[in-house]
N, C-alpha and C positions, 0 to 999 in steps of 0.2 A: 504493500500500500504506500502510495506517495505521501511524503510528509512535507508540508510547506507552512511557512508562517502566514496564516490566513489573514486577509484583510477584507473589509466590506466589498471592495472592488473585485477581488479575486473570487469571493463567494458568489457574487452576482454574475460573474463571467463564466461560471462552470456550465458546460454544455450538457444536454441530456445524454444519458447513456444510450448505447445501441439497443435496438428493440429486444425486449426480453432480458435485458441485463441491468445490473446496478453497479455503481462504483462509489468509492469513498476516498476523500482526501483528508489525511490526518494533520492536525495542527502541529507546528514545530515548537510552540510555546507551552502548551498544556498537554502533558502525556495522557493518551487515551481519548483525547477530544478531537472531533473531526466533523466533516460534512458528508452525508450520503446523498447521492443523486440517482434518481430513477430514470427510466427510459422516457417518461413524460416530462422530465425536467424538474420534478418536484425535489426540492432541496431540504434536508432535515439535519439539524445538529444532533450528533450522537456522542455517546460515551461508551468506550469499550474497556472493560475491566473485569477482574475476578471479584464478583460481588459476594458478600457473606452467604455461605451455604452453597456456593457454586464451585464445582471442581475445576472448571475451565473458564477462561475469559469469555464473556458474552457482550453483545451490543445492546444498548438501550437508548431509546429516544429521549433527547433533552427538550426538543421543541422544534417547530417548523421555522425555517428561515422566513423572516418577515413578521412572524409572531414574536420571536425573540431577536434582539439585536445580537451581533457577534460578541460584543462585550458582555451582555447579559448571559449568553450561552457559556462563555468562558468562566464567568463567575460561578455559574451553576455547576459546571464541571469541576472547578476547584473545590466547591463545597461538598460535592459528592465524594471526591477523593479523600477529604478529611473524614467524612462519615465512614467510608469504607475502612480506613486505617483504624478507626475506633471500633470496628466490628458492627457497624450499623448499616442496615440496608436502606438506601435512600428512598426507595419506593414506600417502605413502611413508615419512614420519617415523614414523608409528604402526606401519606394517608392520615397520620395522626394530626398533622398540622391542619389538613382540610376539616377533620372532625372538630378540632378545637375552634377553628374559624366559624364553622357552622354553629357550634354551641354558643360562641360569643355573639353571633348575630341573633340567635334565639333568645339570649339573655338581654333583652331590651330593658330600658328603664321601666316601661309599662309592665312587662312580665314580672320583673323582680319586685316591683312595687306591690303587685297582688300577693306575692309571697310574704312580703313585709307586713301587709295588712293582716294576713291570716296568722302569721307566726309571732309577730311582735305587737302590733297595735291592738289586737284583740285582747291582750292581757293587760293593757294600760287603762286606767280610769279615764284618761283624756283621749283614748284611742279613737273614738268616734269623731271627735272634733279635729284631731290631727289628720285623720283620713279625709274628712270633708275639705279641710283647708288645702291639703296637698292636691287633691283632685281638682279643686277649683282654681288653684294658682300655679301649680308646677307641672302637672301631668302632661298638659298639651305641649309644653316646651321641649320635653325630652322623651315622650312616650315611645317612639319608634327607634330611638337611638340605642345601640348596644351600650350596656353599662360601662364597659371598659374603654369606650371611645369618648365618653363625656369628660371634658377637661375643665380646668379652673377658668379658662377663657369663656367657655360656654356658660358657666354659672354667672360669671361677671356680666356678660353681654345680655343674657336672657333674663336674669333675675335681679342682680345687684344694681347695675347701672340705671335701669329704668326707675328703680325705687329710690335712688339717690336724688333724682329730680322731684319725685313726689312719693310720699308714703314711706319715710325712713323707718317708722315703727314696724310697718308690715314687712319691709325689706329685711330688717333685723330678725324678725320672727321666721320668715321663710328661709333665710340662710341657716338659721339654727335648725330648722326642720330638715333641710338637706344634709347638714352635717350629721345629724342623728341617724338619718337614713343610710348614708354612705358608710358611716362607722359600723352600722349593723351588717351591711353587705360585706365589708372587710372581715368582720368577726366570723363570718361563715366559712372561713379558712379555705378559700379557693373554690368554693361551690360555684361562684359566678365569675371567677377569673379575675377578680379585682383585689389587688394587693395593697394599694394606697388610695385613700379617699381623694378625689379631685378637689374637695373643699378643704383639705388639710391645711394649706397655707393661707386660707382666707380668714383673717381675724375680724370678727364681727365688730368689736369695739373700735378697732382701728379704721374700719371702713365707714361705719355709720355713727361713730361716736358712742360714748357711754350712754346706756339707757337711762332716761330720766325717770325718777320715781313718780308714778302717776298719783295725782292729788285731786282729780276731778270729783266733785260732789254735785249733786243736783240741788239747785236753790229751791226755795219754797214754791215758787211759781212752776218750775219744772216738775217738782214732786207732785204738786196738785194736778198738773196736766197728765202726769204718768198714772196717778191713781184713778183719775176719771177715765182715761183711755183704757186702763186695765179692766175697769168695771163695765165699759161699753162693749169691749170686744168679747166675742163668744168663746166657749170652750173649744180647745184647751188653752189658747193663747192668753186670753184675759185672766182666767183663774190661776194659771201658773205664774203670771207676773204679779198678781195680787199676793200669791204665796211668798214670792221672793221679797216683796216690799214688807210684808208682815213679819217675816222670819229672818231676813238677811242671809238666807242660804245661798250657796252657789247654784248656778242654773242647772247643772247636771244632777246635783243632789236632789233638787226638786222634781225635775222632769222624769227621773227614773224611779220615783217612789211607787211602791206596790201595796196592794191591799193588806197583807199581813203586818205591815209596819204601823198601820194606823189602829189605835185603840180609842175609839171615840168615847166609849163608856168610861174608860180610865183617864181620858184626857191627855194621852201621850202619843206622840209620833216618834218611834224609835228607828233611826236610820242606822243600819248595821255598819260595822267598822270597814268592811270591804267596799262600801260605797262612799266613804268619807275620805277626803284628801289627807287628813291627819292620821288616818288609820285607826281611829278610835270611834266607837259607837257614840251617837249623838242623840240626846233626848230633846225633842221640841214640844213644849207645852201647847196643847190645842186650845187656844183662846177662842172666844165666841166668833170672831171674824174668820178663823180657820174652819170652824164648824159650818159656816155658811158656804165656804168654798167646797166642802165635802159633798154638798148637795148636787154639785155638777158631775161628780164622779160617775163613770159608766157602771151599769149593772153587771156586766160580764167582763171577763179578762182580768189578768192580775195587775196591769198597769193603770194607774189612776189619772195620769195625764197622757192622753193617747189620741192619735188620729185614726186608729184602727179598732175602735170599740174595746180598747183595753188589751188587745193582743200584743201590741208593741208599744214601747214608750215613744213619745213625740220626739222629733228631731230638732236640732238647734238652728236649722236654716232660716226660714222666713219669719218666725214669730217676732224677732226684733224689728224687722221691716214693717210688719203690721203695727207694732207698738209705735214706732217712729211716725208713721203716717197719721195715726189717730192722735198722737200727742200734738202734732203740728196743727191739726184741726182744733183741738182744745185750746191751744195757745192763741190761735186766732180769735176764738170766742172770748177768751179772757181779755184780749186787746180791745174787742168791742165793748166789753163790760167797763173797761177803764177809759173808754173814749179815744183809744189810739187807733191807728191805721193798721188793720190786719194784714194788708198787703206787704207791710214792712217786717212782719214777724218771720223769724227763722228759728229752727231748732238747732242749737249748738250740738256738735258731735258728742256722743256719750256711749259708754259700753254698759252692758248688763251688769258686769261686775262692779260698776260704780254705785249700784244700789247698796251693796254691802258697806262700802265706805261711807255713804250718806247716812245709812241707818246707824252705823257705829258713831258717827259724829253727832247725830241727833240724840243718841243715848247719853253721850257725854254732856250735852246741853241740858238733859233732863236729870243730871246728877246721879246717874246710875253707877253703882260701885264698879270699879275697874275689873275685878274678877268676874263679875256677872256679865259685863259686856264681852269679855273674852270668851266666856262660856257660851254665850249666844252665838258668837261667830265660830265656835268649835275650834278655837285656837288651842294648840297644845300648851300645857303649862311648862314654863322653862325650868331647866336644870333639875335640882333635887326636889323642888316643889312638885314637879310632875310625877315624881316617883312616890312621894309619901302623901301628897294631898290628892285624894281621889273623890273628894266631894264634888257633886255635879251642879249644885246651886239650882236645882229644878224649880223650887218654889220661887226663888228670887228671879229666875228667868221668866216665869209666868207673870210676876208683878211688873217686870221691866217691859215685857212685850205688850201687856195691857196698857201700860203708861204710854208706850210708843203708839199704839193703836189710837189712843185718845188724842195724842198730839197730831197724828195723821189726819184724823177727822177735823181737827181745828184748821190744819193747813188746807185740806180739800174743800172745807165748807166755811169760808171766812164769814165773820159777822156781817149781817145784811146792811147795817147802817154804814158800812165802809164800802159798799158796792153800788155802782151806778146801775140803775135798771137796764137790763139788756134789751136791745131791739129784737123782738120776737122774730120778725121777718128775716133779719140778718143772721141770727143764730140758726134758724131753720135752714137757711140756704147753705150755711157752712156745714151743718150736719148732714145735709142731703148727700147721698152717694156713699155713705159709710157702709160698705158691703160687709157681709159676714165673712169672717176669716177663721 
């Protein structure tokens, strides 16, 4: 067999073999590497060597001329030579690489995310909210991309940079969710082929600045609007928000309540430890205003706040939107009462969790004992006190919640001599269109 230092020009100039014949030209630079030419003029890069498991040298195809460049074919031949010296069969190595590549393509962000939901989020108390937020804000950006091909640049361009211009708080939250997700993927020890999180070097505080401690509370006008809105809206949205206002519970603690937890005769609502953020069972006194809410509970099914007749707990999605819409209507009505222009009224942004902070602040104004306020919010007692003091302040909590309910009535129903009579036509027009939610 002829040996020549192959060049692109020489390869392209090789003529077709005689009819029914083949010939090959071996390269002078890489041992065993060459070009095979058929009688139709088809040129193929080849490697001739004694492969592992073979008694004699055999010829294998590296790739067609035109599909591989000469330099690419030489590099492949050199790689095969190294593998052969190590006792590896290049065809087996390539088959494994194809399988790994196929697996990598199958392990898209969307597919791995579903595993994450089932394996990780299902065991977290906040799992439902995290799943909802990731589906709403992150899944579309990366859904079809292999998990191993997502880079820090992707995260910066798709999630971080847009939030730097607007929504830093949400950007900080979403970046933290991505970090938690990718850390879980890495912890699966190669299951998904990811060894280092693409978010590893992205420092939340450095990018978005340190998180500011939230201090938002609802003023009396906003609290009045919230209470009226919660009383107007039908089950389950209205009653669950009335419950939050009366008890200062977290949203999920209220939404997931079920029938066995409520003892109306004994006047106790016991939320078990596994449903509480602090990991301790929490006793809520059932004051009269809560008994009224119990009248909305469905007759069947275990869950008391539900869109499915008690079969499943209500979700966290749209209730806040319904409350905001109704609150704005109420605020406009209050503006009419005060002789102000309702068209100028806006509802300042707030979160459901702000209700807890507002109630806690109101309890301080009502001179409620510190330990009782902390017990109402189900905050764990600090240090050694939490170990030795197991008193639950149940009676004191009842008195404090009744005191707060009375204050709430005062806020929601101000003295009539301080109120300008409302124009009936204007109020009716503002209330028109309040659909059931």
